[in-house]
N, C-alpha and C positions, 0 to 999 in steps of 0.2 A: 256063613255064621258073623261074621262082624257086623254085617246088614242087620242081621236079628239085633244082634248086641244094642248095636247103634240105635233102633228103633225103639228097642226096649227102657234104655234108658231115657229115652225123649220122652216116651210113655208118661213112666213114672215121676220125672222131672213136669211132664205137664199136668199131671194130677195135683202136684204137691203147688204146683204154681194155681192152682186155679183153686184151690184153698184159700193159701198164704193173700193172693191178691184182693181177695174177699173185704179186706180191710179198707180198700176207697170205697165201700157201700158206705160208709159212716157219712162220705159228702153227697151234698145233691149234684141230680142232675141237672143243668143250665136246660132252658128248654130251647134256647136260641144257638147252641153251642152246635157246631157240625166237625165232625174227624173223619181225616181223609188219610188212606193210605194209598201207595202201588207197588204192584211187583214187591209186596211184602216188608216196604218200608227205603226200596232201592233207588226209588225214579220218582221221579216228578212228570207222569206221561198217562199217556192212555184216557181210559173213562173218567177216572176221579181227576187228572187236570179240566178236561173241557168243562164237567157239573161247576169243579170249583169259580172258572173263570165266569162261567155263565152269573153262579151263585154271584161272586163281588158285587155284580149290579145290583144285588137288592138289600134293602138297607135294614138295619138291625136284625144281621145276622155274626154272630163270633166262629168265623171258620180255620181250624187248624189243622196245618199239616206233621204226620208224625214221619218221619224218617230216622235211618240206621246211624246215620252221620249227619249230625244237626250242622257242621261245617261247612254243608254245600253252598253251591248259588244259585239254589232255586231261587226265584223269583216271586215268593210268598209272604203277605202281608205277616201271617205268626207261625212258628215250628218250633217241634221238639222235638227232643231224641226219643227215638223208640225204646222201649226198655230200660228206661230211667223214672225216678220217683214221678217228675210232673209229667212222662210218658201216660205213666200208664194211669197218671190222675187226671191230665185229661180226656184220654181214651172213654176214660169208665165214668166222668162225668158229662160226659156231651149224649144230647137226646139223638141225634143221627151218626151214624158210622158208618161211612160207604170205603169201600176195598172193592181192589179187582182179583183178586185172589182167590178171593175164601174163607180170611179172617183166622185168628191167630190162638189154633187150639189151645193154649196156656192161657188165656185171658179170659175170667169169669164173664164176660156180658150182660149187662142188666137186663130184665123183662121189661123193664121200663124204657128200655133204648130202643131204637130201630136202625136195625142193620140191613143195607144195601150190599147185595154184591154186585157189580156190573160185569163180572167177566173179564174177560182179554185180549176175546177174538168172537168174530161173528162165523155164521155157517154150522156146519155141523159134520166134520170132515174125520179126522183120524179118532179111534174110542178111545175113555177114559175112566171106561168101570173100573170097578177092582178087580174084577176075573182078570180083565187085558193088561192089566197092570200089575198082577200078580204082589198085590198088596198084602202087606202081612196082617195077623186080627190087631195087632200093637196101632200101625196105621190107620187102620180101618177106625179103632178107636176115639182116636184123635177127631176123622173126619168126620164122623160120628157127632164133634162138638161142634164144629164148626155148621154143618146142617142144621141142628138145633136153634142154634144165635141166632140164624138168616132168615129174616122177615121180607126180603122183596127182592127177587135174582132176573137182571136184566135179560129180553129175550132178543137176538137179532133178528130173529127168522122163529115160526115156526116148527121147524127142524129142528133147532137151537134144544127145543125141550126136551129128547132124548139125551142130549149133555148134562141138563139145567136134573132132570133126574138121579142122573150117576152122584152132582153134587149132592142133593139134598139127603140121599139115599132114603126114600120111603117119607120122605116126612111131607106133609100135606103141601100141596100144589100152590105157590105163590109168586106168580109170573108176574111180569109188568112188560108186556108185547109191544115194545115201545120203538125199536132200535137201537142202534148202539150211538151216545154220546156224541163220541171222538167224530163219528161220521156225519154231524150234523154241518161241520165246516165242507163238506162234500158235495153239499145244493148248494155252495152259496158260493158261484163264481169268482166274486171281487175277495173272497177269502183264500179260494185255492190260487187264484193267480198271486196273491200275495206271499204266501207261503211257497209257490213259487220262486220268486224274485228272491227272497229270502236266502232259500237253499242254493241257488246260482251264486247269491253271492258270499254266500259263506265259504262255498268250493271254488269259488274263483272260475264259473262257467258262464261265457257267454251267450247267448240266442244260438251261434250258430252249432250247438253241441245237443248232440240229442241225448236223452239219459236212458238206462237201463238199469233197474234194481233188481239185480241177482240175490233171493231171502230166501233160502230155505230153512227148514225145521230141521230141529236136530234129531236125533236116532237114540233110544232105548228109553230111558224111563230118566224123572228127576234127579232121581238118585245115582241108577248106574246108565251113566251116556254111555252109548255105542257107539265108536270112530264111526267113521263115516268118509269116502276119498268120493266126491263128488262127479269125478273122470270129466269135467266139462273144460271145454279150449274157447277162453275169455277172447283170445286173439280171431280163432275162426268166428267166431258171433260176431266181433269186431267188424271185421271185411266184411260176410254176408252183410249186415246191417248197412256199410256204404253203399253196397250193391242196389239194395232193394230201395233204400229211402233218397240216395242220392247226397249225404252228410255224414262228417265222422259222429262218433257214439262216443261216451265214456261209459263205463260203468261203474256203479256203486254195488260194490257186496256189503252185505250186510248180515252176520253170521247170526245166528239163534240164541237168546243172552247166556244160557248154558254152555254154548260153545265158541265163546269171544276169544278171540287169537290162537282158534287151531289153524286156520287159513294164511297164507302167508302170500302178500300181494308185493309186485316188484315191479311193475308199470306203471307211468303215466296215466297211461287211459283206465286203469282201475283204480279206485278210492273206496278204502275203506272205511264205512259208515256204521261199522258196528254197534260207536258207543255215540251216536248221532244221540239223542234224548227224547226224538218226539220224531217217532215212524211217522207219523201224520204228515206232517212238514216234507219227507221223503217222499211220501206215495204222493203228493200234491205234484211235484216236482218232475213225478217219472213216465216218462214216454211208452216204454215198455215194462211190464214184469216176468221173469223168468222164477218158476219158485219149483215148490214140492209138493208135499202135504199141506204146508204152512196155510194159517186162515188169514193172510194177508190180502191173497188174492180176494176176502170177503171183501175188504173195504174197495180197495182197487178196482174191483167188481162197477163200485158204484159212478167211476170215470168214462165207464166205456173205453178204455183203450184196451191194447193189445195183451195178453196174457198168457205167455207157456208154460208148460206143466212139465219141467226136465228130472224123471225118477228113473234113473240107471238103477235103482235097488228096488223097483217094483213090488215083486213076488216076496221079498225078503220080507218088505215095510208091509203088504198085507197080512202076512203070518204073523207078525210082532203084534201088530194093531188095526188092521181092517178099519172098515168105514162103518159110517151108519148109512151114508149111500155111496153105492161102488163109485172110484176115481172115474170110471167109462162113463158116466151118464153126469159127471160136473159142466159136459161143455167146450171147455178147453183143450186145446189141443195138447196130446201126450206123447213124449216121446221119450225112447230108455237110451237113445245112445245119441252122439253128436252128430251122425246124418240124419238122422228124423227132427232132429229139434232145427238145422240149418234149413231141410226142406220144408217144416213149418213154418219158420221166420218166411219163407220166400214164397210161400201161397198164400198166407193170410193177408185179406187186405183189412183197409181198416173201417169199412162198413160192417163186413161179418166178424169181426173183433169186437165191435158196439153190440151184432147180436147175439153173438156167444156170451157176454158180458148179462143182457137183460135175462134169456133162457138160464143162466146161472141162478141169478137172483131167485127168478120165479121158481127153479126148481126145489130152491130150500122156502119157499113163500115169506118172503121178505116182508120187515117190517118197517125197514130203512123208509122215513119221509122226510128227513132232515128238522125233525122236532122234538128229538128224545130229550134233551135238556127241559124243553120248554114242559111237557108232560112232567118227567120225574120230578120237578121242582113244585108241578100243583100236587102232588102225591107226597112231597115232602112238607109242604106248605100247611099239607090237612094233619099230619101227624104233629107236627107244630102247634098248631090251634085247637089238635084236640086235648091239650095238654094244660 
């Protein structure tokens, strides 16, 4: 009941805001202005970040970031506080708006604007349709506004169209099958090595240590998270890796941003990187990934390194969310308990890991080529030149 009241209140406030904020329509749209947000204004990361950095090399563009907290230390040329007078002004006078979460349902974006949804995960894993997520009619109404204003949605792969269709809610298909802009760096070995070195310096890890990234996703929904005990033994994993690879590993633990702070780390060999701002840099530095249903496996597959799926709650998760393509077809080793996980680690060779990654990308019909930023810039340039 409380959840329904909250969503009804958001619905009413959203409708009122859509009307009131149209006052900003009196200001002309600036045809070289591009407005960026990432994860609802909470981060400088993901696809918007890498598009922004690509566009910084272009001339005669006014690039603006919107953050919930303008006092952040992110290194961008120009930033404004979201939900402020200046924030609404720059958002509603930008010719192009780029976001990775689906736009704000209470902002009356203009038909003359071009809104690009890059989304924040590749592949097509857990379902996100309204029926699966049990969304109320109020939440669906707000989602319809976000779908209505979307002019382009980026596809990492062919199968992602199923996800995109859930986001667009029946709107005419407006796909950009170009891969994820943030993944362009994974095709550039020099940049990968640069990010590896940065992470090792930040975490004070020399080259003697191998790196495991443990990155599970959340359970439940965005509004109603479900508690989850991963039942994972980092100590056993580290001992096994020492035997298999003949060197010492450390584990970087990254919780989903909905759940940050729920898991306790009290070992020197386990480093909490949940609040590190850019997961792409962590991916570049990672030798082995352990995840579950998280789309981080998509990005990591592009490196061809060992990936393991540890899913002790598989049947519950399949019942709660289910998958677009069943997890048993994803090509990576699947374990539901520690004994199986340790056995998988012992058995998987580097050649097999590379083969698994390639087959995973092929299963979902990847569009990744390392040229997403360049391709998207061509589309944006056409929009800017057409006005």
